[in-house]
N, CA, C and O atoms as a DFTB+ gen file, in Angstrom:
380 C
 N C O
     1  1     105.711      58.616      69.016
     2  2     105.496      59.223      69.761
     3  2     106.419      60.641      70.559
     4  3     107.638      60.626      70.386
     5  1     105.795      61.856      71.434
     6  2     106.790      62.809      71.791
     7  2     106.826      62.697      73.372
     8  3     105.784      62.700      74.028
     9  1     107.701      62.628      73.772
    10  2     107.927      62.965      75.292
    11  2     107.521      64.348      75.167
    12  3     107.023      65.095      74.325
    13  1     108.065      64.381      76.703
    14  2     107.531      65.624      77.854
    15  2     108.608      66.749      77.581
    16  3     108.366      67.954      77.651
    17  1     109.700      66.251      77.295
    18  2     111.408      67.300      77.334
    19  2     110.606      68.383      75.778
    20  3     110.328      69.573      75.928
    21  1     110.440      67.833      74.797
    22  2     110.197      68.031      73.304
    23  2     108.805      69.063      73.060
    24  3     108.586      69.533      71.943
    25  1     107.925      69.345      74.215
    26  2     106.700      69.984      74.154
    27  2     107.236      71.336      73.841
    28  3     107.433      71.841      72.735
    29  1     107.477      71.928      75.291
    30  2     108.373      72.931      74.747
    31  2     109.639      73.323      75.619
    32  3     109.919      72.708      76.648
    33  1     110.265      74.218      75.215
    34  2     111.842      74.355      75.846
    35  2     111.173      76.138      76.747
    36  3     110.348      76.762      76.080
    37  1     111.507      76.630      77.860
    38  2     111.512      77.225      77.857
    39  2     112.917      77.849      79.059
    40  3     113.182      77.453      80.194
    41  1     113.558      78.907      78.244
    42  2     115.246      79.513      78.615
    43  2     115.275      79.838      79.969
    44  3     114.202      79.564      80.507
    45  1     115.922      80.215      80.556
    46  2     116.695      80.469      81.573
    47  2     116.196      81.635      81.680
    48  3     115.395      81.933      82.567
    49  1     116.503      82.223      81.023
    50  2     116.008      83.983      80.479
    51  2     114.477      84.406      80.738
    52  3     114.019      85.269      81.487
    53  1     113.987      83.710      80.062
    54  2     112.044      83.664      80.284
    55  2     112.145      83.970      82.288
    56  3     111.936      85.008      82.915
    57  1     112.475      82.821      82.698
    58  2     112.355      82.794      84.188
    59  2     112.915      83.400      84.986
    60  3     112.210      83.610      85.973
    61  1     114.217      83.938      85.059
    62  2     114.751      85.795      84.853
    63  2     114.278      86.866      84.612
    64  3     114.500      87.808      85.372
    65  1     113.477      87.014      83.457
    66  2     112.340      88.016      83.298
    67  2     111.625      87.750      83.809
    68  3     111.160      88.866      84.038
    69  1     110.728      86.818      84.499
    70  2     109.455      86.800      85.462
    71  2     109.405      86.967      86.776
    72  3     108.727      87.536      87.632
    73  1     110.476      86.191      86.646
    74  2     111.420      86.934      88.482
    75  2     111.141      88.551      88.879
    76  3     110.390      89.033      89.726
    77  1     112.073      89.200      87.899
    78  2     112.337      90.299      88.205
    79  2     110.653      91.468      87.805
    80  3     110.464      92.684      87.826
    81  1     110.157      90.792      87.626
    82  2     108.966      91.511      87.236
    83  2     108.150      91.041      88.061
    84  3     106.996      91.469      88.023
    85  1     108.440      90.246      88.830
    86  2     107.638      89.512      89.807
    87  2     107.816      90.373      91.206
    88  3     106.868      90.854      91.827
    89  1     109.500      90.502      91.671
    90  2     109.888      91.217      92.096
    91  2     109.062      92.874      92.108
    92  3     108.621      93.487      93.080
    93  1     109.070      93.266      90.655
    94  2     108.775      94.871      90.377
    95  2     107.443      95.023      91.327
    96  3     107.101      95.823      92.198
    97  1     106.781      93.698      90.643
    98  2     105.417      94.081      91.147
    99  2     105.374      94.353      92.520
   100  3     105.153      95.511      92.876
   101  1     105.566      93.387      93.423
   102  2     105.829      93.385      94.735
   103  2     106.491      94.682      95.481
   104  3     106.341      95.208      96.584
   105  1     107.049      94.856      94.683
   106  2     107.745      96.557      94.926
   107  2     106.541      97.880      94.879
   108  3     106.601      98.996      95.395
   109  1     105.645      97.353      94.185
   110  2     105.020      98.269      93.648
   111  2     103.958      98.105      94.371
   112  3     103.732      99.112      95.042
   113  1     103.411      97.497      94.481
   114  2     102.785      96.846      95.307
   115  2     102.917      96.921      97.102
   116  3     102.183      96.563      98.024
   117  1     104.097      97.505      97.019
   118  2     104.437      98.064      99.012
   119  2     104.569      99.696      98.402
   120  3     103.978     100.376      99.241
   121  1     105.089     100.609      97.308
   122  2     104.521     101.598      97.359
   123  2     103.279     102.004      96.848
   124  3     103.120     103.210      96.656
   125  1     102.461     101.303      96.618
   126  2     101.168     101.554      96.281
   127  2     100.180     101.342      98.001
   128  3      99.243     101.889      98.583
   129  1     100.586     100.858      98.093
   130  2      99.690     100.831     100.479
   131  2     100.323     101.520     100.668
   132  3      99.595     102.279     101.309
   133  1     101.690     102.197     100.628
   134  2     101.037     103.869     101.673
   135  2     100.949     104.699     100.547
   136  3     101.949     105.405     100.677
   137  1     100.252     105.138      99.290
   138  2      99.642     106.274      99.768
   139  2      98.131     105.554      99.117
   140  3      97.838     104.504      98.545
   141  1      97.384     106.828      99.594
   142  2      96.381     106.983      99.772
   143  2      95.409     107.048      98.726
   144  3      95.036     108.149      98.322
   145  1      94.906     105.860      98.186
   146  2      93.838     106.709      96.330
   147  2      92.545     105.262      96.483
   148  3      92.146     104.337      95.776
   149  1      92.205     105.977      98.252
   150  2      90.815     106.102      98.849
   151  2      90.184     104.998      98.459
   152  3      90.259     104.086      99.282
   153  1      89.267     104.636      96.968
   154  2      88.171     103.729      96.791
   155  2      89.123     102.987      95.691
   156  3      88.754     101.817      95.589
   157  1      90.056     103.234      94.967
   158  2      90.630     102.788      93.872
   159  2      92.087     101.496      94.721
   160  3      92.853     100.711      94.163
   161  1      91.959     101.719      95.709
   162  2      93.107     100.631      96.802
   163  2      92.906      99.330      96.559
   164  3      93.619      98.965      95.624
   165  1      92.231      98.461      97.005
   166  2      91.511      97.673      96.769
   167  2      91.644      97.334      95.036
   168  3      91.754      96.251      94.460
   169  1      91.605      98.250      94.683
   170  2      91.573      97.690      92.727
   171  2      92.646      97.642      92.975
   172  3      93.017      96.598      93.511
   173  1      93.553      98.591      92.752
   174  2      94.984      98.539      92.259
   175  2      94.975      97.013      93.464
   176  3      95.069      96.050      92.703
   177  1      94.933      96.696      94.330
   178  2      95.814      95.966      95.247
   179  2      95.510      94.815      93.971
   180  3      96.195      94.509      92.996
   181  1      94.671      94.514      94.269
   182  2      93.994      93.389      93.438
   183  2      94.521      92.916      91.879
   184  3      94.640      91.816      91.341
   185  1      94.775      94.319      91.438
   186  2      94.984      94.198      89.562
   187  2      96.594      93.335      89.386
   188  3      96.828      92.415      88.602
   189  1      97.731      94.085      90.557
   190  2      98.199      93.810      91.317
   191  2      98.859      91.995      91.190
   192  3      99.883      91.513      90.705
   193  1      97.924      91.544      91.741
   194  2      97.694      90.332      92.736
   195  2      97.617      89.912      91.436
   196  3      98.348      88.945      91.223
   197  1      96.824      90.397      90.241
   198  2      96.473      89.144      89.471
   199  2      97.181      88.771      88.578
   200  3      97.319      87.659      88.069
   201  1      97.806      90.066      88.313
   202  2      99.060      90.111      87.105
   203  2     100.231      88.937      87.886
   204  3     100.690      88.024      87.200
   205  1     100.539      89.058      89.034
   206  2     101.503      88.252      89.616
   207  2     101.068      86.606      89.189
   208  3     101.712      85.814      88.501
   209  1      99.801      86.428      89.833
   210  2      99.594      84.588      89.854
   211  2      99.714      84.850      88.510
   212  3     100.733      84.309      88.081
   213  1      99.090      85.467      87.639
   214  2      98.481      85.014      85.908
   215  2     100.395      84.756      85.752
   216  3     100.635      84.402      84.597
   217  1     101.477      84.837      86.468
   218  2     102.927      84.998      85.345
   219  2     102.911      84.032      86.327
   220  3     102.989      83.009      85.646
   221  1     102.866      83.708      87.387
   222  2     103.398      82.414      87.993
   223  2     102.294      81.285      87.372
   224  3     102.692      80.478      86.532
   225  1     101.236      81.277      87.717
   226  2     100.520      80.155      86.845
   227  2     100.928      79.724      85.383
   228  3     101.112      78.574      84.985
   229  1     100.975      80.274      85.052
   230  2     101.380      80.590      83.136
   231  2     103.280      79.957      83.211
   232  3     103.675      78.869      82.793
   233  1     103.620      80.395      83.474
   234  2     104.495      80.844      83.809
   235  2     106.115      79.821      84.097
   236  3     107.143      79.678      83.435
   237  1     105.581      79.233      85.548
   238  2     106.434      78.786      86.930
   239  2     105.722      77.294      86.981
   240  3     106.343      76.235      87.068
   241  1     103.829      77.485      86.885
   242  2     103.170      76.192      87.048
   243  2     103.681      75.656      85.047
   244  3     103.225      74.599      84.610
   245  1     104.332      76.288      84.405
   246  2     103.318      75.830      82.906
   247  2     102.346      75.201      82.490
   248  3     102.338      74.089      81.962
   249  1     101.210      76.119      82.789
   250  2     100.067      75.842      82.460
   251  2      99.618      76.559      81.420
   252  3      98.411      76.767      81.298
   253  1     100.862      77.208      80.202
   254  2     101.010      77.724      79.472
   255  2     101.105      76.330      78.052
   256  3     100.566      75.915      77.026
   257  1     102.081      76.149      78.893
   258  2     102.308      74.353      77.925
   259  2     101.333      73.319      77.837
   260  3     101.212      72.677      76.794
   261  1     100.391      73.025      79.170
   262  2      99.979      72.050      79.478
   263  2      99.041      71.837      78.477
   264  3      99.122      72.570      77.491
   265  1      98.148      70.975      78.514
   266  2      96.623      69.735      77.883
   267  2      95.268      71.204      78.113
   268  3      95.074      72.047      78.989
   269  1      94.933      71.027      77.450
   270  2      93.862      72.500      78.168
   271  2      92.743      72.312      78.782
   272  3      91.866      73.142      79.023
   273  1      92.799      70.639      79.165
   274  2      92.026      70.004      80.843
   275  2      92.440      71.096      81.669
   276  3      91.626      71.858      82.190
   277  1      93.712      71.201      81.811
   278  2      93.951      72.027      82.668
   279  2      93.951      73.508      82.982
   280  3      94.108      74.096      84.052
   281  1      93.694      74.022      81.548
   282  2      93.429      75.531      81.658
   283  2      91.811      75.470      82.005
   284  3      91.404      76.586      82.328
   285  1      90.952      74.615      82.018
   286  2      89.497      74.460      82.183
   287  2      89.891      74.846      84.097
   288  3      89.759      75.934      84.658
   289  1      90.268      73.832      84.562
   290  2      90.747      73.754      85.598
   291  2      90.890      74.702      86.158
   292  3      90.541      74.565      87.330
   293  1      91.389      76.063      85.833
   294  2      92.192      77.726      86.764
   295  2      90.762      77.424      85.971
   296  3      90.411      76.312      86.366
   297  1      89.914      77.868      85.146
   298  2      89.119      78.790      84.441
   299  2      88.038      78.640      85.433
   300  3      87.310      79.540      85.851
   301  1      88.021      77.453      85.743
   302  2      86.857      77.015      86.761
   303  2      86.992      77.801      88.071
   304  3      86.136      78.560      88.526
   305  1      88.698      77.392      88.850
   306  2      88.788      77.940      89.955
   307  2      88.823      79.371      89.897
   308  3      88.101      79.866      90.763
   309  1      89.334      80.093      89.272
   310  2      88.783      81.177      89.030
   311  2      87.194      82.043      88.973
   312  3      86.877      83.061      89.588
   313  1      86.364      81.209      87.992
   314  2      85.532      81.739      88.454
   315  2      84.687      81.493      89.947
   316  3      83.854      82.196      90.518
   317  1      85.149      80.490      90.214
   318  2      84.521      80.089      91.896
   319  2      84.998      81.077      92.707
   320  3      84.390      81.653      93.609
   321  1      86.436      81.289      92.233
   322  2      87.316      82.794      93.305
   323  2      86.119      83.866      93.173
   324  3      85.397      84.147      94.129
   325  1      86.016      84.295      92.207
   326  2      84.510      85.371      91.809
   327  2      83.434      85.444      92.423
   328  3      82.844      86.373      92.974
   329  1      83.224      84.369      92.279
   330  2      81.466      84.020      92.549
   331  2      81.985      83.674      94.439
   332  3      81.015      83.693      95.197
   333  1      83.242      83.416      95.061
   334  2      82.910      83.705      96.711
   335  2      83.263      85.189      96.633
   336  3      83.002      85.718      97.714
   337  1      83.734      86.004      95.793
   338  2      84.347      87.669      96.740
   339  2      83.010      88.338      95.322
   340  3      83.237      89.484      94.935
   341  1      82.190      87.855      94.898
   342  2      80.975      88.841      94.117
   343  2      79.525      88.267      96.364
   344  3      78.763      88.816      97.159
   345  1      80.008      87.270      96.156
   346  2      78.540      87.159      97.850
   347  2      79.445      88.108      98.808
   348  3      79.027      89.156      99.299
   349  1      80.952      87.498      99.030
   350  2      81.146      88.185     100.259
   351  2      81.099      89.969     100.263
   352  3      81.214      90.710     101.239
   353  1      80.935      90.254      99.137
   354  2      81.185      91.670      98.927
   355  2      79.755      91.859      99.352
   356  3      79.488      92.330     100.457
   357  1      78.277      91.281      97.970
   358  2      76.945      92.130      98.779
   359  2      76.944      91.539     100.284
   360  3      76.261      92.071     101.159
   361  1      77.621      90.589     100.493
   362  2      77.341      90.336     101.591
   363  2      77.143      91.256     102.696
   364  3      76.214      91.532     103.455
   365  1      78.489      91.680     102.500
   366  2      79.002      92.321     103.464
   367  2      78.128      94.370     102.815
   368  3      77.799      95.134     103.722
   369  1      77.960      94.769     101.517
   370  2      76.957      95.979     101.619
   371  2      76.099      96.294     101.881
   372  3      75.669      97.443     101.775
   373  1      75.295      94.867     102.538
   374  2      74.139      95.266     103.053
   375  2      73.764      95.077     104.577
   376  3      72.662      95.235     105.103
   377  1      75.127      94.646     105.230
   378  2      74.933      94.686     106.885
   379  2      74.625      96.688     107.335
   380  3      74.448      97.039     108.501
């Protein structure tokens, strides 16, 4: 029988690198907010947010090493959020 400690071992170096990446992406978000990118501003902001979310979910929440059912829950949640975004933008565009 395999205990939970033997499934994965993530070193402190990985956590520090992800933390530094999150800080860099946050700085990039703040920097991009001051730049006029016209119609691409929202796309860039959401892309950076998606990358940061991916890092937090996979590394800090340990979804990378969990059972596939948890990954399925995350995928269903993301698809639900996507549907909500699409419906919101469609509603907004027809006003």
